[in-house]
N, C-alpha and C positions, 0 to 999 in steps of 0.2 A: 533921914530920907523920908520925905512926906508922902501922905496918902495920894494914890493916883500916879505915882512915879514908877519908872521902870528902867531896866538896865539889860543889856545883852552881853553875856559872858559865859564862861565855862564853870564858874563856881560862885555860889551866893555870897561867900565870904569876901570876894573881890569887890562887891558892891557895898556890903554892910558888914563891918567887922564883928558885929554881934551875932551873925549867923554862922552856923556850923561849916567848917571846911569840908565836911562829908557830903554837903549838898551839891553834887556834881550833875552835869548834864546827863540825859538818859541815853544818848548815843554811845555805842561801844568805843568810839575814839574820842579823844579830847576835842570837843567842839563847843558850840555855843547853845545857850537856851535863853528864853525870855524870863527875866526875874522881875517880879512886880510887887509893889506895895498896893494892895487893893484900894480902889476908890471908895469914898464915902457916899457916893451916889449909886444906888442899886441899878444894875443893868448896864453899867458903863462898859463899852466894848474894850477888850484888852488886845484883841487881834481881829482884823477883818481883811478879806480878800474878795474881790469881785472876779468871777470866772465865767467863761462860756460853758453852758451845759447842753446836753442832748435832751430833747423833749422825751417824756415818759421813761426816763432812765432812773435807776435806783443808785444812790450814792451813799458810800460809807464814810462817815466823818469821824476821825480819830485824832486824839491828842493825849498827851501824857501830862499829868499835873503832880507836883509834889508840894507839900506843906513845909514852910521854912521857919515857922515860929509856933511854938506849942500853945497857941491860944487862938480862939475864934477861927476855926478851921475853914479854909476857903472852899468854895464850890466853883465848878466850871459849868457853864450853860451854853450849848450850841444854839445859834439862831441862824435862820436862812431868810433873807429878805425881811428881817425884823421880827420873825415869828419863831418862838421857841420850838426846838426839835426835841421832843421827849422831856424828861425831867433833868434837873441839874445833878451833876456828879460831885460828891464830896471827896476832897483829898483825904487820903489815909491819915489817921491822927498821929502817926509817928513821923516827926520831921525827917526830911531827906528820903522818904519812901515814895516811889513813883506809883501812881494810880492811873489806869487807862480809862479814858472816857470815850466811848464809841456809841454813835447813834446812826440811824439810817434815815434817808430823806429821798422822796421821789420828786422828780422835777416837774411832773405834770406837763403843762404847756410851755413852761419857761425855757428860754434859750440862753439866759444869763441869770446868775444868782450871786448875791452878796452873802458870803459865809462869815459869821462872826463867832468869837468866843467872848462871852460876857461874864462878869463877876457879879452875882446877885448879893454877895455879902457886903454889909456896910459898917462893919466893926472898925473902931478907931485903932484898937490894939490887936495885933495879930493880922490875920488876913493877908499874910505875906506868902507868896507862892512862886513857883517856876513852871513854865510851860515848855514842852519840847516835842519834837517829832510829830508835828501837825501834818495830817494827810487827809486828802479828799480823793476818793477813788470811785469811779463809776462802773456800773455793770448794767447790761441790758441787751436786748435783742433788737437788731435793726433789720428791717425787711424792705424789699424792693420788688417791683414787678418787672419781669423780663418776657418779651414776646419773641417766640421762636417761629420763624416761617420756613417750612420745608418746601423746596422747589422740586418739581419733577426732574429726574435725571435725564440727560440726553440719550436718545436711542442710538446705539452703536451697532453698525453692520460691518463685520469684518470679511464678508463674502463667504464662499463655500469653504468647507473644511478641506485642507490639503494634507496629504500624507507624505512625509519626507522620507521615511524609512519603510519601504514596501516590504510586506511580509512580517513585519515585526509587530 
């Protein structure tokens, strides 16, 4: 399996028989993960998605990475619109152990953004990894202006008081 190639599956061993059968997806149920043999070109996107965003909102970018080969440990770098967000996160050095990579990004004036996970490692041997449970969540405060107009209530005249029960 050559550098820069990938596979989607529930176990790394299904793609490459030289990888451990213990390298399963991060999700609690048996589902899929992205399994990759890192590219020889630094900064090659492994995963990208263009999404609408709210201006001036803060977004939390999260992904899980596991190292699949005990050599040349992979890194995960979040980018937004081609710009690095924070520093790269190195996968834990024990194969099949998940590491969480979380960064925050503020959208500024943007109404759309391209989120990518890139692999800055360029090693020929190793640099095999899996990604799972990628999420992008936004938080922020939205404000608006409301104009309330109070009108004078109508004058009500019900006439003179009338007593219905005399003497009481």
